[in-house]
VOPAGU-2260 file (C-alpha; in pm, 1 decimal, decimal comma):
REM VOPAGU-2260
SITE   aa  ch    i         X         Y         Z
SITE  MET   A    0   10051,7   16863,6  -17268,0
SITE  HIS   A    1    9712,9   16873,3  -17478,5
SITE  THR   A    2    9476,9   17187,8  -17506,6
SITE  ASP   A    3    9107,6   17031,8  -17271,1
SITE  LYS   A    4    8858,1   17074,3  -17532,1
SITE  LYS   A    5    8579,3   17097,3  -17246,2
SITE  LEU   A    6    8677,5   17345,1  -17038,3
SITE  LEU   A    7    8801,5   17537,8  -17391,8
SITE  VAL   A    8    8413,5   17497,3  -17481,5
SITE  LYS   A    9    8346,2   17635,3  -17156,1
SITE  GLY   A   10    8531,6   17896,1  -17125,2
SITE  LEU   A   11    8423,9   18031,0  -17460,6
SITE  LYS   A   12    7998,2   18028,4  -17346,6
SITE  PHE   A   13    8178,1   18188,1  -17056,8
SITE  VAL   A   14    8282,3   18473,8  -17228,1
SITE  GLY   A   15    7934,6   18520,1  -17397,5
SITE  TYR   A   16    7760,8   18534,9  -17038,3
SITE  THR   A   17    8058,1   18849,6  -16952,2
SITE  VAL   A   18    8005,8   19027,7  -17302,3
SITE  ALA   A   19    7599,0   18975,9  -17267,9
SITE  LEU   A   20    7694,8   19097,2  -16840,5
SITE  MET   A   21    7903,8   19416,3  -16960,8
SITE  PHE   A   22    7646,0   19552,0  -17223,1
SITE  LEU   A   23    7366,3   19461,6  -17083,9
SITE  ALA   A   24    7518,5   19673,6  -16709,9
SITE  PRO   A   25    7530,9   19970,2  -16809,8
SITE  VAL   A   26    7232,3   20001,2  -17017,9
SITE  VAL   A   27    6998,4   19919,3  -16645,4
SITE  ILE   A   28    7236,5   20162,6  -16493,7
SITE  SER   A   29    7137,8   20434,4  -16737,3
SITE  GLN   A   30    6787,2   20365,1  -16725,8
SITE  ALA   A   31    6793,3   20424,5  -16372,1
SITE  PHE   A   32    7006,0   20755,6  -16402,9
SITE  LYS   A   33    6738,3   20864,0  -16635,2
SITE  ASN   A   34    6489,4   20802,6  -16484,8
SITE  GLU   A   35    6555,6   20900,4  -16131,5
SITE  GLU   A   36    6234,1   21033,5  -15979,0
SITE  HIS   A   37    6019,6   20738,6  -16064,0
SITE  PRO   A   38    5934,6   20490,6  -15767,9
SITE  ALA   A   39    6089,2   20215,9  -15865,0
SITE  TYR   A   40    6498,4   20347,0  -15903,9
SITE  ILE   A   41    6688,7   20194,2  -15600,5
SITE  PRO   A   42    6589,0   19874,3  -15747,4
SITE  VAL   A   43    6690,1   19899,6  -16079,2
SITE  LEU   A   44    7057,1   20053,1  -15890,9
SITE  VAL   A   45    7066,5   19761,6  -15731,1
SITE  ILE   A   46    7008,9   19530,3  -16013,6
SITE  GLY   A   47    7244,9   19759,3  -16209,4
SITE  ILE   A   48    7464,4   19738,3  -15983,6
SITE  LEU   A   49    7442,6   19366,7  -15905,3
SITE  LEU   A   50    7507,5   19301,4  -16298,8
SITE  ALA   A   51    7828,6   19463,5  -16322,4
SITE  VAL   A   52    7956,5   19290,4  -16033,5
SITE  VAL   A   53    7904,0   18961,6  -16164,5
SITE  ALA   A   54    8007,7   19089,1  -16479,6
SITE  ILE   A   55    8317,2   19163,0  -16342,2
SITE  SER   A   56    8344,7   18790,5  -16159,6
SITE  PHE   A   57    8244,5   18672,9  -16501,4
SITE  GLY   A   58    8525,5   18792,2  -16637,8
SITE  PHE   A   59    8759,1   18692,6  -16336,0
SITE  TYR   A   60    8622,6   18353,2  -16344,7
SITE  THR   A   61    8687,5   18286,9  -16766,8
SITE  ILE   A   62    9002,5   18452,4  -16733,9
SITE  LYS   A   63    9024,9   18126,4  -16553,3
SITE  ILE   A   64    8866,9   17898,9  -16680,4
SITE  PHE   A   65    9098,7   17999,1  -17044,0
SITE  MET   A   66    9406,0   17905,8  -16786,2
SITE  ASP   A   67    9296,5   17565,8  -16691,0
SITE  ALA   A   68    9207,8   17468,2  -17020,1
SITE  LEU   A   69    9486,7   17536,7  -17225,5
SITE  PHE   A   70    9845,9   17512,3  -16927,2
SITE  GLY   A   71    9596,4   17266,4  -16664,5
SITE  LYS   A   72    9452,6   17267,1  -16318,2
SITE  LYS   A   73    9744,8   17303,7  -16071,5
SITE  LYS   A   74    9821,4   17043,9  -15837,1
SITE  LYS   A   75    9860,4   17071,7  -15479,9
SITE  LEU   A   76   10221,2   16924,6  -15353,1
C-alpha cells in the first residue's frame, strides 16, 4: 500500500487553512468582547463563532484526508 501524494498535499493545504482559522477565530471573538457597546458587536461575535466552528470542522476534515492518504479509502461491501 502506498501513500496517495495528491491527497497528502491536499491535507497539508487544509492544515494551513485550519491553523489560520484557529488563530483568526479567537482574535475576532476577543475583539467583539472588547467592543461590547459598539453597534457591530453582535455581527462580529457571530462571525467569530462561525470561524471557530469552521476551524473545528476543517480540523476533523483534515484528519480524514490524512487518514485516506495514508491508509486508503474504506471500501464498501
